[in-house]
Backbone bond lengths (Angstrom), bond angles and torsions (degrees), N, CA, C in turn:
res aa  C-N    CA-C-N  psi(-1)  N-CA   C-N-CA  omega(-1)  CA-C   N-CA-C  phi
1 M - - - 1.464 - - 1.535 109.46 -
2 N 1.312 115.54 141.39 1.454 121.52 178.82 1.534 108.71 -78.18
3 I 1.353 116.52 103.90 1.453 121.03 -175.48 1.525 111.96 -68.03
4 I 1.331 117.24 -33.88 1.466 120.24 177.15 1.530 109.58 -60.86
5 K 1.321 115.72 -46.31 1.466 120.54 178.40 1.524 110.71 -65.42
6 L 1.328 116.22 -39.66 1.458 120.46 179.86 1.529 110.88 -59.61
7 E 1.320 116.81 -46.39 1.462 119.49 -178.28 1.525 111.58 -65.92
8 E 1.327 117.39 -35.06 1.463 120.01 176.16 1.524 110.84 -65.95
9 M 1.333 116.65 -38.83 1.461 120.57 176.96 1.528 110.45 -63.27
10 L 1.340 115.83 -45.88 1.456 120.18 -178.66 1.528 111.44 -62.25
11 K 1.325 116.68 -39.15 1.468 119.81 177.06 1.525 110.57 -60.36
12 Q 1.316 115.87 -42.87 1.463 120.08 179.38 1.528 110.86 -63.77
13 F 1.340 116.14 -43.29 1.463 120.18 -179.12 1.532 110.84 -65.70
14 F 1.329 116.64 -42.18 1.464 120.23 178.83 1.528 110.86 -64.36
15 N 1.323 116.66 -42.42 1.460 119.93 179.87 1.526 111.28 -61.82
16 E 1.331 116.51 -36.74 1.463 120.11 178.06 1.526 110.81 -62.61
17 D 1.335 116.63 -41.22 1.456 121.39 -173.27 1.533 112.31 -86.45
18 I 1.329 116.85 -41.20 1.461 120.88 -174.75 1.525 112.32 -82.67
19 G 1.330 116.04 -34.52 1.455 118.87 -178.61 1.516 111.24 59.83
20 D 1.319 117.30 -124.90 1.470 121.63 179.77 1.520 112.15 -89.27
21 G 1.321 118.20 -0.65 1.459 120.50 177.82 1.508 112.01 152.64
22 D 1.336 116.15 154.89 1.459 123.05 178.87 1.525 108.41 -88.38
23 L 1.320 117.29 96.51 1.466 121.17 -175.53 1.526 112.16 -59.91
24 S 1.324 116.57 -41.16 1.465 120.22 -177.20 1.518 111.59 -60.05
25 S 1.325 116.60 -51.74 1.468 120.65 -175.99 1.519 112.30 -74.15
26 E 1.331 117.17 -41.38 1.459 120.41 -174.50 1.531 112.27 -71.52
27 Y 1.333 117.61 -28.56 1.459 120.11 -178.88 1.529 112.50 -86.12
28 I 1.336 116.30 -17.30 1.464 119.72 -176.82 1.527 112.46 -101.88
29 F 1.355 116.64 -38.81 1.461 120.59 -174.50 1.528 111.03 -115.57
30 S 1.307 116.03 150.50 1.461 120.99 176.85 1.521 109.63 -86.15
31 P 1.343 117.78 157.09 1.464 120.55 179.54 1.529 113.12 -61.18
32 K 1.337 117.31 -19.95 1.465 120.26 -176.53 1.525 113.12 -86.83
33 Q 1.315 117.07 -16.72 1.462 119.10 -177.74 1.530 110.82 -69.67
34 Q 1.323 115.41 133.30 1.455 122.50 -176.85 1.525 110.82 -106.61
35 G 1.334 115.37 154.10 1.462 120.07 179.13 1.508 112.17 -153.60
36 T 1.322 115.10 177.25 1.472 121.86 179.89 1.516 109.58 -134.74
37 F 1.308 115.51 134.35 1.458 122.62 170.86 1.522 108.63 -106.53
38 S 1.310 116.92 136.21 1.459 121.37 168.02 1.523 107.78 -121.13
39 F 1.313 117.04 115.28 1.455 121.27 174.71 1.525 108.14 -87.04
40 Y 1.319 116.40 129.21 1.469 118.36 -179.94 1.528 110.80 -138.26
41 A 1.328 114.96 152.40 1.459 121.98 -175.42 1.523 110.93 -81.65
42 K 1.328 115.18 139.60 1.461 120.91 175.17 1.530 111.60 -113.02
43 E 1.331 116.05 8.34 1.463 122.27 171.02 1.517 108.21 -152.99
44 S 1.315 117.01 172.42 1.459 121.52 -177.29 1.521 110.17 -98.84
45 G 1.332 115.66 145.72 1.457 119.78 179.12 1.507 111.78 171.06
46 I 1.340 115.51 -147.56 1.459 123.10 -179.45 1.523 108.97 -116.43
47 F 1.323 116.20 128.76 1.464 119.32 -179.63 1.523 110.69 -83.19
48 C 1.339 115.20 141.95 1.463 121.41 174.61 1.527 108.46 -151.38
49 G 1.335 116.59 132.06 1.450 120.13 176.33 1.515 114.75 132.32
50 A 1.329 118.22 19.67 1.463 121.04 -179.19 1.529 111.53 -57.72
51 S 1.337 116.77 -41.11 1.464 120.20 -178.89 1.524 111.61 -66.24
52 I 1.332 116.32 -31.49 1.464 120.25 178.32 1.521 109.72 -63.90
53 I 1.326 116.19 -46.26 1.461 120.99 -178.71 1.527 110.19 -64.19
54 E 1.304 116.15 -49.41 1.457 120.59 -175.58 1.524 112.26 -64.81
55 H 1.322 116.79 -55.63 1.462 120.48 -176.56 1.530 111.83 -72.20
56 G 1.328 116.79 -32.35 1.452 119.67 -179.31 1.519 112.52 -63.34
57 F 1.315 117.19 -52.73 1.459 119.47 -178.42 1.526 111.84 -68.12
58 L 1.333 117.74 -36.70 1.463 119.68 -179.61 1.525 112.04 -68.50
59 L 1.332 117.43 -26.52 1.465 119.74 174.30 1.521 111.01 -64.92
60 L 1.320 116.30 -32.44 1.458 120.84 -178.27 1.523 111.87 -80.92
61 D 1.333 116.65 -31.83 1.463 120.11 179.28 1.527 108.48 -164.07
62 R 1.316 116.51 118.83 1.471 120.57 -176.78 1.521 112.60 -67.71
63 S 1.334 117.87 -14.44 1.463 120.06 -179.33 1.527 112.54 -83.18
64 I 1.325 116.84 -10.71 1.467 120.22 -179.06 1.532 109.84 -65.98
65 E 1.326 115.88 136.49 1.464 122.19 178.31 1.525 109.16 -106.11
66 V 1.335 115.33 128.22 1.465 121.45 -177.54 1.524 109.49 -116.61
67 N 1.316 116.11 124.75 1.464 122.30 175.52 1.527 107.95 -116.85
68 L 1.335 116.24 126.89 1.470 120.92 -175.47 1.529 110.86 -118.44
69 P 1.331 117.76 91.35 1.467 120.48 177.05 1.525 112.79 -63.18
70 K 1.324 116.82 -27.20 1.461 121.43 -179.82 1.524 110.06 -110.20
71 K 1.330 115.98 138.23 1.458 122.27 179.24 1.521 109.75 -105.71
72 D 1.319 116.81 159.32 1.461 121.07 177.21 1.521 110.80 -55.89
73 G 1.319 115.76 133.57 1.457 120.99 178.11 1.511 113.93 92.82
74 E 1.322 117.87 -8.99 1.459 120.23 -179.91 1.527 110.92 -83.08
75 S 1.330 115.03 148.87 1.462 120.36 176.46 1.519 109.55 -72.43
76 I 1.325 115.63 142.49 1.460 120.74 175.46 1.523 108.48 -128.62
77 E 1.325 114.56 144.74 1.454 121.77 178.73 1.523 109.24 -116.02
78 V 1.322 116.11 166.55 1.460 121.37 -180.00 1.532 109.45 -56.52
79 G 1.317 116.22 127.54 1.457 120.89 178.38 1.512 114.60 94.98
80 D 1.325 118.25 -12.18 1.463 120.53 179.61 1.525 111.09 -65.56
81 V 1.322 116.01 136.20 1.459 121.11 175.06 1.520 108.65 -81.69
82 I 1.316 116.73 125.04 1.464 123.23 -177.16 1.520 111.01 -93.50
83 A 1.325 116.22 -39.43 1.463 120.34 -177.30 1.517 109.96 -155.46
84 I 1.341 115.31 148.95 1.461 122.25 174.05 1.529 106.77 -126.02
85 I 1.317 116.42 124.27 1.466 121.04 -174.59 1.531 108.65 -125.22
86 D 1.334 115.73 125.31 1.463 121.85 179.73 1.518 109.91 -116.62
87 G 1.356 116.20 137.86 1.451 119.01 176.95 1.507 112.38 165.55
88 P 1.338 117.10 -168.25 1.468 121.12 179.11 1.528 111.23 -57.71
89 L 1.328 115.17 127.41 1.463 120.28 -174.19 1.523 112.06 -59.49
90 Q 1.329 117.26 -38.70 1.466 120.11 178.42 1.524 111.18 -55.66
91 K 1.336 116.57 -46.76 1.464 121.22 -175.60 1.524 111.62 -72.43
92 L 1.329 116.78 -34.11 1.462 119.28 177.07 1.525 110.43 -62.36
93 L 1.316 116.13 -46.53 1.459 120.66 -179.80 1.524 111.75 -68.49
94 M 1.322 115.79 -32.38 1.456 121.21 -179.91 1.534 111.66 -64.74
95 G 1.317 116.97 -36.26 1.467 120.78 -176.00 1.507 115.60 -95.86
96 E 1.327 116.24 -11.13 1.465 120.57 -170.80 1.526 114.17 -55.94
97 R 1.329 117.28 -52.03 1.471 119.70 -170.86 1.522 112.49 -67.04
98 V 1.328 116.63 -45.78 1.462 119.95 179.99 1.525 110.61 -60.60
99 I 1.321 116.18 -45.54 1.466 120.15 -177.33 1.525 110.81 -67.65
100 L 1.317 117.33 -43.49 1.463 119.75 177.89 1.525 111.21 -61.74
101 N 1.334 117.21 -44.29 1.465 119.94 179.79 1.528 111.12 -55.20
102 L 1.334 115.92 -43.83 1.460 120.22 -176.79 1.521 112.29 -70.60
103 I 1.323 117.92 -45.76 1.472 118.67 -177.05 1.523 111.44 -72.85
104 Q 1.330 117.19 -26.83 1.464 118.91 175.33 1.533 110.47 -67.17
105 R 1.325 116.22 -41.69 1.470 119.32 178.06 1.524 110.72 -67.91
106 M 1.324 117.03 -46.46 1.458 120.19 -176.92 1.529 111.62 -64.87
107 S 1.315 117.66 -38.53 1.467 120.49 177.77 1.527 111.13 -68.20
108 A 1.325 116.92 -34.57 1.467 120.35 176.59 1.521 110.67 -64.54
109 I 1.332 116.73 -43.00 1.470 120.74 179.28 1.521 110.75 -66.12
110 A 1.330 116.78 -44.92 1.465 120.51 178.83 1.526 110.97 -60.32
111 T 1.329 116.10 -39.77 1.471 120.20 178.86 1.518 111.18 -66.70
112 A 1.339 117.18 -42.42 1.466 120.81 178.60 1.521 110.99 -62.92
113 A 1.327 116.92 -41.51 1.464 120.85 178.59 1.521 110.38 -63.77
114 H 1.318 116.27 -43.38 1.473 121.12 179.63 1.527 111.04 -60.38
115 L 1.333 116.33 -44.40 1.466 120.18 -179.81 1.526 111.56 -62.65
116 A 1.336 116.47 -40.73 1.469 120.35 179.17 1.520 111.06 -65.26
117 V 1.317 116.54 -42.47 1.470 120.92 178.93 1.526 110.08 -63.11
118 Q 1.319 116.42 -40.55 1.468 119.92 179.49 1.525 111.79 -64.00
119 E 1.324 116.45 -34.71 1.465 120.66 -177.78 1.528 112.57 -65.11
120 I 1.338 117.42 -28.56 1.470 119.22 -177.19 1.533 111.95 -108.66
121 A 1.317 116.22 17.21 1.469 120.47 179.84 1.528 110.71 -55.56
122 G 1.329 116.19 137.80 1.458 121.11 179.48 1.511 114.47 92.14
123 T 1.347 117.64 -6.20 1.465 121.35 176.11 1.526 109.30 -100.26
124 N 1.314 116.24 175.07 1.468 121.08 178.55 1.530 112.69 -96.91
125 T 1.320 116.85 12.16 1.453 122.39 -177.27 1.525 110.86 -94.35
126 K 1.335 115.96 147.88 1.453 121.30 176.42 1.526 109.91 -118.30
127 I 1.330 115.57 152.29 1.457 122.75 -179.81 1.523 109.53 -99.74
128 C 1.334 117.02 138.16 1.459 120.64 173.73 1.527 109.55 -137.98
129 D 1.330 114.48 168.40 1.456 120.63 -179.12 1.524 111.16 -94.19
130 T 1.332 116.67 -165.68 1.466 122.86 178.18 1.537 108.09 -137.10
131 R 1.334 116.32 -170.76 1.464 120.70 174.94 1.524 112.21 -88.16
132 K 1.323 117.29 10.94 1.463 121.02 179.97 1.528 109.84 -83.04
133 T 1.326 114.58 64.58 1.458 122.29 179.79 1.529 109.21 -110.69
134 I 1.331 115.84 168.88 1.463 119.74 176.15 1.528 108.71 -76.61
135 P 1.330 118.70 126.27 1.471 120.05 178.35 1.534 111.13 -51.74
136 G 1.324 115.19 130.93 1.455 120.76 -178.22 1.507 114.28 92.54
137 L 1.334 117.21 -16.84 1.461 120.71 -176.48 1.530 112.92 -114.12
138 R 1.331 117.69 11.41 1.465 119.03 -172.06 1.523 112.89 -59.22
139 M 1.329 118.01 -42.52 1.454 119.36 -179.66 1.534 110.90 -59.40
140 L 1.329 116.51 -41.66 1.456 120.82 -179.26 1.524 111.25 -72.34
141 D 1.331 117.05 -41.64 1.462 120.84 178.58 1.530 110.93 -60.16
142 K 1.310 115.86 -45.51 1.466 119.25 -176.98 1.532 111.88 -73.13
143 Y 1.314 116.79 -32.81 1.467 119.82 173.32 1.527 109.91 -62.04
144 A 1.324 116.98 -41.87 1.461 121.35 179.74 1.523 111.48 -63.65
145 V 1.326 116.86 -37.74 1.465 120.77 176.64 1.532 110.23 -59.81
146 R 1.322 116.14 -46.22 1.475 120.19 178.54 1.528 111.40 -64.14
147 T 1.321 115.44 -37.85 1.461 119.91 179.29 1.518 111.24 -61.75
148 G 1.318 116.58 -33.43 1.464 121.18 178.94 1.520 114.02 -80.00
149 G 1.340 117.46 -2.40 1.464 120.47 175.79 1.508 115.01 99.96
150 A 1.331 117.74 2.37 1.465 121.03 176.50 1.533 108.80 -98.57
151 F 1.330 116.32 -172.56 1.456 121.77 -174.41 1.525 110.48 -122.28
152 N 1.319 114.99 166.99 1.467 120.76 177.39 1.522 111.00 -98.75
153 H 1.325 115.90 137.26 1.457 122.94 167.40 1.527 105.34 -77.75
154 R 1.324 119.36 -162.79 1.464 119.75 178.00 1.527 110.00 -59.51
155 N 1.320 115.55 149.35 1.455 119.96 -179.01 1.527 112.09 -78.27
156 G 1.307 117.06 -28.14 1.453 120.51 -179.68 1.517 110.44 -166.99
157 L 1.301 115.96 -164.87 1.461 121.17 179.55 1.524 112.15 -72.64
158 Y 1.324 116.68 -11.40 1.465 121.94 -168.90 1.521 115.22 -94.73
159 D 1.336 119.27 -13.18 1.468 118.44 -172.01 1.523 114.81 -116.00
160 A 1.316 117.61 5.06 1.469 121.88 173.34 1.525 107.70 -165.21
161 I 1.335 115.57 157.94 1.464 120.60 177.97 1.519 108.52 -103.75
162 M 1.317 116.56 122.92 1.460 120.79 173.79 1.519 108.50 -121.51
163 L 1.313 115.84 116.63 1.460 122.04 -179.18 1.518 109.07 -94.89
164 K 1.346 115.10 105.35 1.457 121.25 -179.74 1.529 109.33 -96.18
165 D 1.319 116.02 -177.87 1.466 119.91 -173.09 1.533 112.65 -58.68
166 N 1.327 117.32 -37.09 1.466 119.20 -179.25 1.530 111.86 -69.70
167 H 1.342 116.88 -39.95 1.463 119.28 176.29 1.530 110.30 -59.49
168 I 1.332 114.82 -44.60 1.469 120.41 -177.48 1.531 110.51 -66.12
169 A 1.333 116.50 -41.51 1.470 120.13 -179.74 1.523 111.17 -62.55
170 F 1.333 116.82 -44.77 1.466 120.08 -179.72 1.520 112.14 -70.20
171 A 1.335 117.24 -33.27 1.468 120.59 -179.41 1.521 111.75 -75.74
172 G 1.325 117.36 -26.13 1.457 121.47 179.69 1.503 114.11 110.34
173 S 1.335 117.19 -27.87 1.461 121.78 178.12 1.520 108.89 -173.97
174 I 1.322 115.53 166.03 1.468 120.86 175.51 1.523 109.78 -61.69
175 T 1.310 116.43 -43.30 1.466 121.08 -178.44 1.524 111.40 -60.35
176 K 1.322 116.84 -47.09 1.467 120.58 -179.34 1.531 111.18 -64.64
177 A 1.331 116.47 -38.30 1.462 120.27 -179.57 1.522 110.88 -66.31
178 I 1.328 117.04 -44.58 1.463 120.64 -179.99 1.524 110.81 -66.47
179 Q 1.323 116.65 -42.77 1.466 120.03 179.90 1.526 111.33 -61.38
180 A 1.320 116.96 -42.92 1.462 120.98 -179.75 1.532 110.70 -63.58
181 A 1.333 115.78 -41.23 1.461 119.58 -179.79 1.520 111.18 -70.30
182 R 1.334 116.32 -41.71 1.466 121.17 -175.95 1.529 111.77 -64.11
183 E 1.323 117.00 -31.34 1.466 120.75 -179.78 1.528 112.90 -67.09
184 K 1.315 116.41 -21.93 1.467 119.65 -173.58 1.528 114.26 -116.24
185 V 1.314 116.89 -20.49 1.458 119.49 -172.83 1.525 111.21 -80.66
186 G 1.337 116.02 149.01 1.454 120.65 175.51 1.518 111.75 -77.22
187 H 1.324 116.14 170.08 1.460 120.32 -172.64 1.534 113.32 -72.79
188 T 1.338 118.13 -14.62 1.467 119.56 -178.87 1.525 113.08 -92.05
189 V 1.326 117.70 -5.88 1.465 121.13 -177.09 1.528 110.69 -97.93
190 K 1.326 116.01 125.72 1.461 121.36 -180.00 1.530 110.99 -84.40
191 I 1.332 114.75 152.83 1.460 120.87 175.42 1.523 108.60 -115.46
192 E 1.334 115.82 118.49 1.462 121.72 178.77 1.521 109.05 -108.91
193 V 1.324 116.02 141.96 1.466 121.45 179.77 1.524 109.25 -124.89
194 E 1.316 115.34 133.08 1.457 122.13 176.72 1.529 108.59 -90.86
195 I 1.336 116.76 127.77 1.468 120.12 -179.09 1.533 110.10 -127.47
196 E 1.341 114.41 153.50 1.461 120.18 179.26 1.526 112.66 -127.86
197 T 1.326 117.41 -12.73 1.466 120.39 -178.45 1.529 110.09 -130.84
198 K 1.322 115.07 163.03 1.472 119.71 177.94 1.527 110.26 -65.30
199 K 1.327 116.84 -34.87 1.464 120.18 178.27 1.523 110.67 -63.23
200 Q 1.323 116.79 -42.87 1.464 120.33 177.29 1.529 111.09 -64.95
201 L 1.311 116.47 -38.26 1.464 120.37 177.44 1.521 110.60 -59.15
202 D 1.313 116.79 -49.30 1.469 120.93 -179.27 1.526 111.27 -60.82
203 E 1.332 116.29 -39.80 1.461 120.11 -179.99 1.535 110.84 -67.20
204 A 1.329 116.53 -41.90 1.463 120.53 -179.98 1.524 111.28 -63.49
205 I 1.323 116.87 -36.82 1.470 121.20 178.26 1.523 110.07 -65.83
206 L 1.339 116.95 -48.67 1.467 121.26 -178.80 1.525 112.06 -65.03
207 A 1.332 116.50 -31.27 1.468 120.76 -177.91 1.523 112.06 -79.72
208 G 1.316 117.39 -11.36 1.461 120.47 174.95 1.513 115.89 89.92
209 A 1.324 117.80 36.83 1.461 120.66 175.96 1.527 109.96 -64.99
210 D 1.324 116.61 146.35 1.466 121.10 176.05 1.521 111.41 -84.06
211 I 1.337 115.29 -35.25 1.465 121.89 -178.03 1.524 108.07 -135.84
212 I 1.315 116.31 137.32 1.467 120.67 176.32 1.516 108.93 -119.94
213 M 1.340 115.25 125.25 1.454 120.70 177.28 1.527 109.98 -102.11
214 F 1.324 115.81 125.05 1.451 121.59 173.29 1.526 107.36 -84.78
215 D 1.323 116.78 106.51 1.457 121.54 -173.34 1.518 111.41 -95.72
216 N 1.341 115.87 120.37 1.463 122.05 178.60 1.523 113.21 53.88
217 R 1.321 115.61 37.88 1.460 120.92 175.28 1.531 109.14 -101.09
218 S 1.297 117.00 152.77 1.462 120.97 179.56 1.529 109.92 -79.55
219 P 1.324 117.54 159.77 1.463 119.67 176.03 1.531 112.23 -57.22
220 E 1.330 115.78 -34.68 1.469 119.81 -179.35 1.531 111.11 -67.25
221 E 1.323 117.15 -41.67 1.459 120.74 177.25 1.527 110.77 -63.40
222 I 1.315 116.20 -45.06 1.459 119.98 -179.20 1.523 110.78 -61.95
223 R 1.322 116.76 -44.10 1.467 120.72 179.25 1.532 110.92 -60.24
224 A 1.322 116.44 -37.64 1.467 120.30 -178.58 1.523 111.76 -74.06
225 W 1.334 118.12 -31.22 1.462 121.91 -174.92 1.531 113.51 -90.15
226 L 1.307 117.48 -23.81 1.465 120.79 -174.03 1.535 114.68 -58.33
227 P 1.339 120.04 -36.45 1.474 118.80 -179.69 1.530 113.52 -57.91
228 A 1.318 117.52 -21.25 1.465 120.46 -179.33 1.530 112.25 -80.09
229 V 1.323 116.78 -13.67 1.468 120.72 -174.66 1.529 109.97 -88.71
230 P 1.339 118.13 122.72 1.470 120.63 177.37 1.529 110.84 -62.34
231 S 1.316 116.39 152.26 1.464 120.53 -178.11 1.524 112.60 -64.65
232 S 1.329 116.84 -18.51 1.469 120.62 179.83 1.529 112.77 -74.57
233 I 1.329 117.04 -14.30 1.464 121.73 -178.68 1.529 109.52 -101.48
234 T 1.312 115.82 128.98 1.465 121.71 178.07 1.520 109.67 -79.18
235 T 1.334 116.52 141.93 1.464 120.68 -178.39 1.523 111.18 -115.53
236 E 1.331 114.37 146.00 1.465 121.36 -177.23 1.521 109.15 -143.89
237 A 1.318 116.24 145.34 1.465 121.29 174.60 1.513 108.98 -120.02
238 S 1.338 116.08 144.06 1.455 120.63 179.37 1.519 109.53 -155.68
239 G 1.326 115.75 156.29 1.460 120.35 175.73 1.517 113.06 96.21
240 G 1.314 117.37 118.62 1.455 122.25 176.63 1.519 114.84 70.17
241 I 1.320 116.58 19.61 1.469 120.06 -177.40 1.524 109.00 -99.59
242 T 1.326 116.04 129.12 1.460 122.99 -178.10 1.527 109.69 -126.78
243 L 1.328 116.38 174.70 1.464 119.38 176.18 1.522 111.50 -62.79
244 E 1.330 115.50 -26.55 1.469 119.40 -178.52 1.529 112.66 -73.21
245 N 1.338 117.75 -31.91 1.469 118.82 -177.12 1.525 113.65 -115.98
246 I 1.323 117.65 2.79 1.467 119.72 -173.45 1.524 112.43 -64.10
247 R 1.318 117.33 -33.65 1.460 118.99 -179.28 1.532 111.27 -67.57
248 A 1.317 116.75 -34.06 1.470 120.40 177.49 1.525 110.00 -63.30
249 Y 1.334 117.53 -37.99 1.463 120.71 177.53 1.525 110.86 -67.55
250 A 1.322 116.39 -40.95 1.455 119.58 178.87 1.526 110.65 -64.37
251 Q 1.312 116.86 -41.51 1.464 121.21 -179.10 1.525 111.85 -71.20
252 A 1.328 117.27 -17.40 1.469 120.16 175.51 1.523 111.31 -68.86
253 G 1.336 116.95 -20.41 1.459 120.14 173.75 1.513 115.70 110.08
254 V 1.350 117.96 2.63 1.455 120.30 179.63 1.529 108.76 -69.85
255 Q 1.339 116.46 146.69 1.470 120.15 -175.35 1.523 113.05 -79.91
256 W 1.328 116.61 -34.71 1.456 121.19 -177.68 1.522 110.51 -131.25
257 I 1.326 115.78 145.79 1.456 122.08 170.62 1.528 107.02 -124.43
258 S 1.335 116.89 121.84 1.468 120.28 178.25 1.526 109.28 -101.85
259 L 1.321 115.22 132.56 1.459 121.68 -174.82 1.526 111.31 -123.28
260 G 1.313 116.54 112.03 1.457 120.13 174.96 1.518 111.98 -69.51
261 T 1.339 116.59 -25.72 1.467 120.79 -177.65 1.522 112.68 -65.28
262 L 1.314 118.30 -18.38 1.461 119.87 178.70 1.520 111.22 -60.52
263 T 1.340 116.49 -30.59 1.464 119.74 -174.37 1.523 114.88 -124.13
264 H 1.340 118.27 -26.76 1.469 116.79 -171.21 1.524 114.55 -88.65
265 S 1.314 118.93 -12.37 1.465 117.93 -175.59 1.519 113.49 -145.60
266 V 1.325 117.61 27.10 1.460 119.18 178.15 1.523 110.46 -74.59
267 K 1.320 115.51 150.43 1.467 121.76 175.41 1.521 107.93 -95.08
268 A 1.320 116.60 134.55 1.464 120.80 -177.02 1.525 111.50 -52.38
269 F 1.324 115.21 133.68 1.464 121.78 177.19 1.526 108.41 -67.69
270 D 1.316 116.82 139.80 1.468 120.77 -173.63 1.530 111.08 -83.44
271 I 1.319 116.00 105.30 1.469 123.01 177.11 1.517 108.04 -128.17
272 S 1.326 117.26 135.21 1.461 121.22 178.88 1.517 110.62 -119.20
273 A 1.328 115.25 162.36 1.460 121.36 178.10 1.522 109.42 -116.94
274 L 1.317 115.63 124.79 1.459 121.30 174.01 1.521 106.95 -96.63
275 V 1.337 117.22 116.81 1.461 122.88 -175.32 1.530 109.21 -103.13
276 Q 1.318 116.15 131.26 1.459 119.79 176.56 1.519 109.52 -132.93
277 M 1.325 116.53 119.50 1.461 121.14 175.37 1.516 108.33 -80.32
278 K 1.323 116.87 137.20 1.458 120.18 -179.91 1.519 109.26 -57.94
279 G 1.350 115.07 118.20 1.452 120.45 -178.45 1.517 113.07 83.63
280 G 1.360 115.97 7.02 1.464 119.50 -177.11 1.514 112.11 -122.03
281 H 1.346 115.44 -159.47 1.456 121.79 -176.96 1.523 111.48 -97.75
282 S 1.336 115.36 164.84 1.458 121.37 177.32 1.522 109.92 -92.75
283 I 1.331 115.35 141.18 1.459 121.89 177.44 1.521 108.19 -131.80
284 V 1.328 117.24 135.91 1.463 120.56 178.99 1.515 109.41 -95.46
285 H 1.346 116.39 126.97 1.467 122.79 174.01 1.526 108.19 -108.06
286 H 1.320 116.45 144.13 1.472 120.78 177.84 1.513 110.05 -111.25
């Protein structure tokens, strides 16, 4: 992960939330009062977001001490302590919500990726994500996918060519779209084509696609069409794939399965913060 970019993102997120100051914390507590946060899991899954906790709190105050019993990619169970943070109480409270929001999302994505990978264990298929990420959070979303044991598809529009139905419609055909792209693209950039019919598959093969995506096709259709695909062309399936049917797609023989659900519809992982003021009482924050 690009730490320089991460810190710039965190500054932006903190500025959005803190504005000109945290009225609640600054009006109630003095800058000298010290406290401790303990982040702990309220469900089981895969933890992701250690860098968020460490760099986030240190941006607010360099004197804050961060202890991380759990590392990215490790399994966590209900009640496990994920992080212990000591420092000025004002700054701990100031950073809590932004940091929790991020690690809850990242842990949810890592857990979803892990579950998908487990579902296809023993096959030759790999799981990857899509561009269906939250704007502004793509680096974190895709890092979380990797943390869960899956892989990243292209990072954006800039690092691979994917010819979808609209590109093909405007270009006139799959062949014309691939030819136009091939004339201008460098040798390190792959060209992927989305297909929905056997006729489109045959055209994409003849036109020289590097990757062919079977879009919203059934496992049975993919199994029947795959023998026509040369081994030099990478195959991918996407659309309508869930944990319930993902193994059937893997067993159909496709090399990659891309899942938008890894990032576009995860439910935040349940993590809470136990706050203790030095010499005071403990309070649980959600």
